[in-house]
ROMI-522387 format. One record per residue: x, y, z of N, C-alpha, C in turn; residue number from 1; residue in three letters. Coordinates in pm, 1 decimal, padded with zeros to 6 digits. Example, Ala and Ser with C-alpha at 12.3 -4.5 7.8 and 13.67 -1.06 7.14 Angstrom:
% residues 2
ATOM;01319.0;-00569.0;00780.0;01230.0;-00450.0;00780.0;01320.0;-00330.0;00780.0;1;ALA
ATOM;01285.0;-00225.0;00708.0;01367.0;-00106.0;00714.0;01290.0;00003.0;00787.0;2;SER
This chain:
% residues 146
ATOM;13013.8;-12786.8;03667.7;13135.6;-12758.5;03594.9;13151.2;-12820.7;03484.0;1;UNK
ATOM;13075.4;-12919.9;03462.2;13112.3;-13011.8;03368.9;13063.2;-12971.8;03226.8;2;UNK
ATOM;13015.6;-12845.6;03224.1;12973.9;-12789.0;03091.2;13092.5;-12747.7;03012.7;3;UNK
ATOM;13206.2;-12707.8;03062.3;13331.5;-12670.3;03012.3;13423.5;-12807.4;02987.2;4;UNK
ATOM;13479.8;-12811.7;02873.6;13572.3;-12934.2;02850.8;13693.3;-12933.3;02946.6;5;UNK
ATOM;13724.4;-13004.4;03038.9;13826.6;-13030.6;03129.5;13796.1;-12977.5;03251.8;6;UNK
ATOM;13714.0;-12866.1;03273.4;13676.2;-12814.5;03390.0;13617.2;-12903.7;03503.8;7;UNK
ATOM;13553.0;-13007.5;03450.4;13515.7;-13119.9;03556.9;13590.2;-13201.2;03614.9;8;UNK
ATOM;13708.5;-13219.9;03538.4;13843.1;-13282.8;03588.6;13920.0;-13201.1;03688.5;9;UNK
ATOM;13930.3;-13087.3;03654.7;13995.0;-12990.2;03755.1;13933.3;-12956.8;03893.0;10;UNK
ATOM;13759.1;-12940.5;03869.8;13686.5;-12938.7;03993.6;13674.8;-13039.7;04076.0;11;UNK
ATOM;13682.3;-13177.7;04028.7;13694.0;-13302.0;04071.1;13820.4;-13325.7;04155.0;12;UNK
ATOM;13940.4;-13297.3;04096.4;14066.1;-13327.0;04169.8;14079.6;-13201.3;04288.8;13;UNK
ATOM;14039.0;-13083.2;04261.0;14025.9;-12980.6;04343.3;13926.5;-13050.9;04484.5;14;UNK
ATOM;13831.4;-13080.8;04473.8;13740.6;-13130.9;04562.2;13824.9;-13244.7;04624.7;15;UNK
ATOM;13876.1;-13336.7;04556.5;13945.1;-13459.0;04627.1;14060.0;-13402.2;04700.3;16;UNK
ATOM;14127.0;-13323.3;04662.2;14254.8;-13260.6;04727.5;14234.3;-13189.3;04851.3;17;UNK
ATOM;14126.4;-13115.9;04857.8;14094.3;-13016.8;04956.4;13974.0;-13052.9;05038.6;18;UNK
ATOM;13886.5;-13148.8;04967.4;13755.3;-13157.0;05051.8;13650.5;-13030.1;05012.9;19;UNK
ATOM;13683.1;-12942.2;04936.4;13598.7;-12854.0;04890.1;13624.3;-12741.2;05008.0;20;UNK
ATOM;13723.8;-12755.9;05061.9;13742.3;-12637.3;05173.8;13813.8;-12514.2;05112.8;21;UNK
ATOM;13734.8;-12413.0;05097.8;13778.5;-12275.9;05031.7;13865.9;-12200.4;05134.0;22;UNK
ATOM;13846.0;-12230.6;05255.2;13884.5;-12141.8;05331.4;14052.4;-12137.4;05349.0;23;UNK
ATOM;14100.2;-12235.7;05286.2;14241.0;-12233.2;05282.1;14305.8;-12164.9;05173.3;24;UNK
ATOM;14240.3;-12096.9;05084.4;14271.7;-12017.2;04980.8;14203.5;-11873.6;04991.8;25;UNK
ATOM;14266.4;-11783.3;05029.4;14213.8;-11622.9;05024.4;14184.0;-11577.0;04901.6;26;UNK
ATOM;14262.1;-11615.1;04792.2;14274.8;-11564.9;04670.0;14309.2;-11677.8;04571.4;27;UNK
ATOM;14308.2;-11647.1;04438.4;14324.8;-11716.2;04316.4;14487.4;-11788.6;04313.9;28;UNK
ATOM;14579.1;-11683.1;04385.8;14700.3;-11699.7;04376.8;14751.6;-11803.4;04477.9;29;UNK
ATOM;14648.6;-11809.1;04580.6;14691.4;-11932.7;04683.7;14643.4;-12068.8;04626.3;30;UNK
ATOM;14520.3;-12078.6;04562.9;14531.8;-12199.7;04469.8;14609.5;-12216.5;04374.7;31;UNK
ATOM;14671.2;-12126.4;04305.6;14781.1;-12173.3;04207.3;14905.6;-12190.8;04263.6;32;UNK
ATOM;14931.8;-12139.6;04373.0;15053.6;-12212.3;04458.2;15047.3;-12349.5;04494.2;33;UNK
ATOM;14925.4;-12381.1;04568.0;14888.3;-12504.6;04597.8;14901.1;-12630.5;04474.8;34;UNK
ATOM;14850.1;-12570.2;04340.9;14846.2;-12641.7;04249.9;15002.2;-12651.6;04174.0;35;UNK
ATOM;15094.1;-12554.3;04208.5;15218.8;-12573.9;04155.5;15238.6;-12471.2;04027.3;36;UNK
ATOM;15139.4;-12401.6;04004.6;15127.8;-12311.5;03879.2;15178.6;-12189.7;03900.4;37;UNK
ATOM;15226.2;-12145.4;04033.1;15270.3;-11990.6;04049.1;15408.0;-12021.0;04078.7;38;UNK
ATOM;15500.7;-11927.3;04042.6;15625.7;-11945.2;04082.9;15664.7;-11923.9;04224.8;39;UNK
ATOM;15755.3;-11977.3;04268.0;15803.2;-11956.1;04403.7;15960.2;-11860.9;04407.1;40;UNK
ATOM;15960.3;-11784.6;04515.8;16082.7;-11690.5;04512.7;16203.2;-11786.2;04530.3;41;UNK
ATOM;16326.9;-11753.9;04472.9;16442.4;-11820.7;04473.9;16556.6;-11698.6;04504.3;42;UNK
ATOM;16518.1;-11637.6;04600.0;16625.2;-11517.9;04649.1;16727.7;-11576.6;04736.1;43;UNK
ATOM;16845.5;-11498.1;04734.7;16964.9;-11523.1;04796.8;17045.0;-11399.9;04831.9;44;UNK
ATOM;17041.6;-11359.2;04953.6;17115.5;-11244.9;04999.5;17064.2;-11132.4;04943.8;45;UNK
ATOM;17160.4;-11057.4;04860.5;17078.9;-10931.7;04788.1;17029.3;-10942.9;04654.9;46;UNK
ATOM;17029.8;-11070.6;04601.0;16964.8;-11114.3;04481.5;16799.2;-11109.8;04511.2;47;UNK
ATOM;16728.5;-11062.5;04431.1;16596.2;-11052.8;04453.6;16514.6;-11060.5;04317.7;48;UNK
ATOM;16398.1;-11123.6;04315.5;16325.8;-11143.6;04207.2;16354.8;-11291.3;04114.0;49;UNK
ATOM;16444.5;-11362.1;04161.4;16454.5;-11471.2;04090.1;16342.2;-11580.2;04140.9;50;UNK
ATOM;16274.2;-11648.5;04027.1;16157.8;-11724.1;04064.0;16185.9;-11862.5;04005.2;51;UNK
ATOM;16124.9;-11951.0;04035.2;16140.7;-12097.7;03990.6;16019.6;-12179.5;04012.0;52;UNK
ATOM;16006.1;-12282.7;03972.0;15909.8;-12380.7;03990.3;15911.4;-12418.2;04133.0;53;UNK
ATOM;15803.5;-12430.8;04224.8;15783.9;-12439.5;04360.7;15834.5;-12604.0;04359.7;54;UNK
ATOM;15884.4;-12653.3;04486.1;15911.6;-12807.2;04482.2;15783.1;-12853.8;04573.7;55;UNK
ATOM;15717.2;-12792.2;04649.2;15620.1;-12854.1;04713.3;15479.6;-12782.6;04665.6;56;UNK
ATOM;15399.2;-12888.5;04602.5;15285.5;-12852.9;04550.9;15194.1;-12996.9;04527.4;57;UNK
ATOM;15067.8;-12992.7;04521.2;14988.1;-13094.1;04480.7;14998.1;-13169.3;04350.3;58;UNK
ATOM;15072.4;-13266.8;04331.5;15088.4;-13307.6;04202.3;14985.0;-13348.3;04121.3;59;UNK
ATOM;14868.4;-13396.4;04196.4;14734.6;-13434.0;04124.0;14695.1;-13322.7;04066.2;60;UNK
ATOM;14661.7;-13207.3;04134.6;14590.3;-13079.4;04096.3;14684.1;-13041.4;03977.9;61;UNK
ATOM;14816.7;-13037.7;03983.3;14899.4;-12970.5;03876.7;14880.0;-13070.7;03750.0;62;UNK
ATOM;14881.3;-13172.5;03775.3;14860.1;-13257.8;03629.3;14729.2;-13262.7;03588.7;63;UNK
ATOM;14623.9;-13250.4;03657.8;14488.8;-13219.7;03607.1;14474.5;-13089.9;03541.9;64;UNK
ATOM;14538.9;-12976.2;03606.8;14531.2;-12835.4;03549.7;14589.4;-12859.9;03417.3;65;UNK
ATOM;14692.5;-12882.9;03416.8;14775.9;-12921.8;03277.8;14688.8;-12997.5;03160.9;66;UNK
ATOM;14628.0;-13074.5;03212.2;14545.5;-13189.5;03119.5;14431.2;-13117.7;03081.0;67;UNK
ATOM;14366.0;-13034.1;03176.9;14251.6;-12974.2;03131.7;14293.5;-12852.0;03034.2;68;UNK
ATOM;14400.3;-12786.4;03052.9;14443.0;-12681.9;02971.2;14438.1;-12736.9;02814.1;69;UNK
ATOM;14521.4;-12874.0;02807.7;14518.5;-12939.0;02691.8;14421.1;-12959.0;02611.5;70;UNK
ATOM;14322.7;-13013.4;02675.7;14170.2;-13034.4;02633.9;14108.2;-12911.8;02586.5;71;UNK
ATOM;14122.3;-12795.2;02653.8;14054.5;-12696.8;02626.8;14121.5;-12619.6;02505.7;72;UNK
ATOM;14245.4;-12649.3;02483.9;14296.9;-12602.0;02338.2;14247.7;-12654.1;02248.6;73;UNK
ATOM;14190.3;-12749.5;02237.1;14140.8;-12849.2;02132.4;13989.8;-12786.4;02119.9;74;UNK
ATOM;13909.8;-12781.8;02226.0;13780.5;-12770.7;02236.8;13723.0;-12628.6;02248.5;75;UNK
ATOM;13793.8;-12519.1;02299.6;13725.7;-12404.1;02353.8;13793.1;-12310.1;02255.7;76;UNK
ATOM;13727.1;-12225.7;02187.1;13799.4;-12123.6;02076.7;13882.2;-12021.7;02164.6;77;UNK
ATOM;13831.2;-11984.4;02299.5;13898.4;-11859.4;02374.0;14027.6;-11942.9;02416.8;78;UNK
ATOM;14037.4;-12056.3;02456.8;14152.6;-12118.5;02507.9;14259.6;-12128.7;02418.2;79;UNK
ATOM;14194.8;-12166.1;02293.3;14305.6;-12187.3;02186.0;14348.3;-12052.7;02126.2;80;UNK
ATOM;14271.4;-11939.9;02144.1;14322.9;-11808.3;02098.6;14442.3;-11761.1;02219.9;81;UNK
ATOM;14409.7;-11780.3;02339.8;14498.2;-11752.0;02429.7;14622.9;-11847.8;02410.7;82;UNK
ATOM;14627.6;-11960.2;02384.7;14747.1;-12015.4;02364.4;14817.6;-11982.0;02256.9;83;UNK
ATOM;14743.1;-11954.9;02117.0;14827.3;-11888.7;02005.1;14881.6;-11760.5;02039.0;84;UNK
ATOM;14806.1;-11684.6;02123.2;14852.9;-11550.8;02159.2;14995.0;-11556.7;02245.3;85;UNK
ATOM;14992.2;-11662.6;02329.0;15107.7;-11692.8;02420.5;15261.2;-11728.1;02324.2;86;UNK
ATOM;15197.0;-11823.2;02222.7;15286.2;-11873.0;02143.5;15350.9;-11763.1;02055.2;87;UNK
ATOM;15255.0;-11674.8;02002.0;15300.6;-11573.5;01925.2;15402.9;-11460.1;01999.7;88;UNK
ATOM;15374.0;-11454.5;02115.1;15458.5;-11382.8;02215.4;15609.2;-11452.2;02235.7;89;UNK
ATOM;15635.4;-11572.2;02169.8;15755.2;-11628.4;02182.9;15767.4;-11751.1;02305.5;90;UNK
ATOM;15652.1;-11769.6;02364.6;15651.6;-11864.9;02467.9;15669.0;-12011.9;02410.2;91;UNK
ATOM;15729.3;-12110.5;02472.1;15761.5;-12237.5;02431.2;15617.5;-12312.1;02457.3;92;UNK
ATOM;15585.5;-12431.4;02400.5;15445.2;-12485.1;02419.3;15415.1;-12505.0;02550.6;93;UNK
ATOM;15508.1;-12567.6;02640.4;15496.7;-12606.5;02788.5;15454.5;-12460.3;02854.0;94;UNK
ATOM;15533.5;-12364.3;02822.0;15502.9;-12224.2;02905.9;15372.0;-12174.5;02850.6;95;UNK
ATOM;15298.2;-12190.8;02738.6;15186.1;-12139.4;02692.5;15079.1;-12238.5;02784.0;96;UNK
ATOM;15092.1;-12387.4;02783.1;15022.4;-12447.7;02860.1;14981.8;-12421.8;03004.9;97;UNK
ATOM;15107.3;-12411.9;03056.1;15122.5;-12371.4;03202.8;15036.9;-12224.3;03210.2;98;UNK
ATOM;15048.3;-12136.1;03122.1;14979.5;-12012.6;03159.3;14830.3;-12024.9;03141.7;99;UNK
ATOM;14807.5;-12114.4;03047.6;14656.8;-12131.6;03032.8;14608.8;-12207.4;03143.9;100;UNK
ATOM;14676.8;-12329.7;03193.2;14634.3;-12393.9;03331.9;14606.5;-12274.3;03438.5;101;UNK
ATOM;14695.3;-12196.5;03446.7;14695.1;-12099.1;03563.0;14578.3;-12015.6;03548.5;102;UNK
ATOM;14545.0;-11974.6;03393.0;14420.0;-11906.7;03394.3;14295.9;-11966.2;03434.4;103;UNK
ATOM;14280.6;-12117.9;03426.8;14203.7;-12204.9;03436.3;14188.3;-12208.4;03566.2;104;UNK
ATOM;14289.8;-12215.9;03647.5;14280.4;-12219.4;03782.4;14226.9;-12113.0;03854.2;105;UNK
ATOM;14232.8;-11986.4;03786.4;14183.6;-11865.2;03833.6;14035.0;-11864.3;03818.2;106;UNK
ATOM;13985.0;-11930.8;03707.1;13852.9;-11929.5;03669.6;13779.4;-12045.5;03766.2;107;UNK
ATOM;13832.9;-12156.2;03781.1;13792.6;-12261.7;03901.0;13759.5;-12192.4;04025.7;108;UNK
ATOM;13880.5;-12103.9;04061.9;13861.8;-12034.9;04206.5;13748.5;-11941.6;04208.8;109;UNK
ATOM;13726.0;-11846.0;04115.2;13607.4;-11763.5;04091.1;13470.0;-11851.3;04114.9;110;UNK
ATOM;13463.0;-11954.4;04041.4;13341.7;-12004.7;04024.4;13312.2;-12076.7;04166.8;111;UNK
ATOM;13430.6;-12139.5;04235.4;13399.0;-12212.9;04354.6;13361.8;-12083.9;04465.7;112;UNK
ATOM;13430.6;-11960.5;04429.3;13388.1;-11856.6;04542.9;13252.3;-11803.5;04528.4;113;UNK
ATOM;13198.8;-11794.2;04393.3;13075.5;-11753.5;04384.2;12966.6;-11850.8;04382.9;114;UNK
ATOM;13027.9;-11984.5;04403.0;12912.2;-12071.7;04398.9;12837.2;-12107.4;04246.8;115;UNK
ATOM;12902.8;-12079.8;04146.2;12850.6;-12070.7;04027.6;12885.7;-12202.8;03921.0;116;UNK
ATOM;12836.1;-12221.3;03804.4;12858.6;-12321.2;03717.1;12934.0;-12272.1;03614.3;117;UNK
ATOM;13042.5;-12336.7;03569.6;13106.5;-12286.1;03461.2;13004.1;-12291.8;03324.8;118;UNK
ATOM;12983.2;-12195.1;03239.0;12908.9;-12145.5;03115.0;12995.9;-12116.7;03019.5;119;UNK
ATOM;13042.3;-12200.8;02924.9;13119.6;-12145.9;02816.0;13049.2;-12075.9;02718.4;120;UNK
ATOM;13114.5;-11984.5;02677.2;13062.7;-11858.3;02578.3;13028.3;-11923.7;02455.9;121;UNK
ATOM;12934.9;-11887.8;02407.4;12891.0;-11933.4;02256.9;12933.2;-11783.8;02166.1;122;UNK
ATOM;12902.2;-11833.0;02045.8;12916.5;-11718.7;01950.7;12808.5;-11596.9;01966.9;123;UNK
ATOM;12696.7;-11650.2;02035.9;12595.1;-11541.2;02058.8;12612.0;-11462.7;02152.9;124;UNK
ATOM;12656.8;-11543.0;02251.9;12683.1;-11459.7;02403.6;12803.2;-11355.0;02412.9;125;UNK
ATOM;12869.8;-11387.9;02302.9;12993.1;-11271.2;02269.7;12935.4;-11133.1;02236.8;126;UNK
ATOM;12822.5;-11135.2;02171.1;12752.5;-11005.4;02141.2;12661.8;-10952.6;02246.1;127;UNK
ATOM;12744.3;-10900.8;02362.6;12632.3;-10862.6;02477.1;12584.6;-10710.3;02438.1;128;UNK
ATOM;12638.6;-10646.7;02373.8;12578.8;-10516.1;02334.4;12443.9;-10512.5;02259.9;129;UNK
ATOM;12366.0;-10412.0;02295.3;12240.1;-10388.9;02238.8;12246.3;-10340.3;02097.5;130;UNK
ATOM;12160.9;-10334.0;01994.9;12190.1;-10272.8;01864.2;12260.8;-10137.9;01873.8;131;UNK
ATOM;12162.3;-10035.8;01952.2;12183.3;-09891.0;01962.9;12296.0;-09871.6;02054.2;132;UNK
ATOM;12363.9;-09967.1;02115.7;12471.5;-09904.9;02220.7;12567.3;-09870.4;02157.9;133;UNK
ATOM;12622.3;-09914.1;02034.1;12762.3;-09866.1;01964.4;12731.1;-09701.2;01920.8;134;UNK
ATOM;12620.8;-09671.6;01870.8;12571.0;-09559.8;01831.2;12593.7;-09464.5;01987.8;135;UNK
ATOM;12533.9;-09484.7;02090.4;12551.3;-09404.8;02211.1;12706.2;-09407.6;02269.1;136;UNK
ATOM;12792.1;-09492.7;02249.5;12924.7;-09469.0;02273.7;12983.1;-09394.3;02184.4;137;UNK
ATOM;12968.7;-09403.2;02067.2;13026.2;-09318.9;01953.7;12991.8;-09173.3;01979.8;138;UNK
ATOM;12884.7;-09154.5;02036.3;12823.8;-08994.9;02064.4;12932.6;-08922.1;02159.2;139;UNK
ATOM;13000.6;-08982.0;02250.4;13082.0;-08928.2;02350.9;13226.4;-08915.3;02304.3;140;UNK
ATOM;13253.0;-08954.5;02178.8;13373.3;-08974.4;02099.1;13401.8;-08839.8;02017.3;141;UNK
ATOM;13509.0;-08768.7;02001.6;13509.9;-08669.5;01918.1;13530.8;-08736.0;01792.5;142;UNK
ATOM;13483.9;-08655.6;01691.2;13476.4;-08666.6;01543.9;13608.4;-08679.2;01492.8;143;UNK
ATOM;13639.6;-08779.2;01408.9;13773.9;-08801.5;01331.8;13808.8;-08664.3;01273.2;144;UNK
ATOM;13931.5;-08639.7;01264.1;13982.8;-08510.7;01194.9;13997.8;-08557.3;01043.9;145;UNK
ATOM;13947.2;-08459.8;00952.0;13939.9;-08477.9;00804.3;14088.0;-08430.0;00753.2;146;UNK
């Protein structure tokens, strides 16, 4: 996991917090809740849908998740684009960092579930289509009206 900036810290803290036991987390949402990155319900009576920051969560994993997100904003173009998109949506800096941290926890869970190593994309790996693929896809689309 050390190939992506900050992902090694996140993985190491996860291992320290849980001993690497994935049976605690059936899905990425459970891991995000454990890290304090998923909102908790704050309902009362007939009032539903109120969410707030949870009181019970692993502080170390939360801290490292946010730190990892901050590092990735500076070093990873995709993370920077995600952060900038959230800021353009009107989110404050803290909200955008938490959204990115949540996304990175989802990636960590998927990597651990699939027993894979984090491989950051390069400019070359973004071009996954073969040269004739665009022509084949366009053959199924109707011609633009003149």
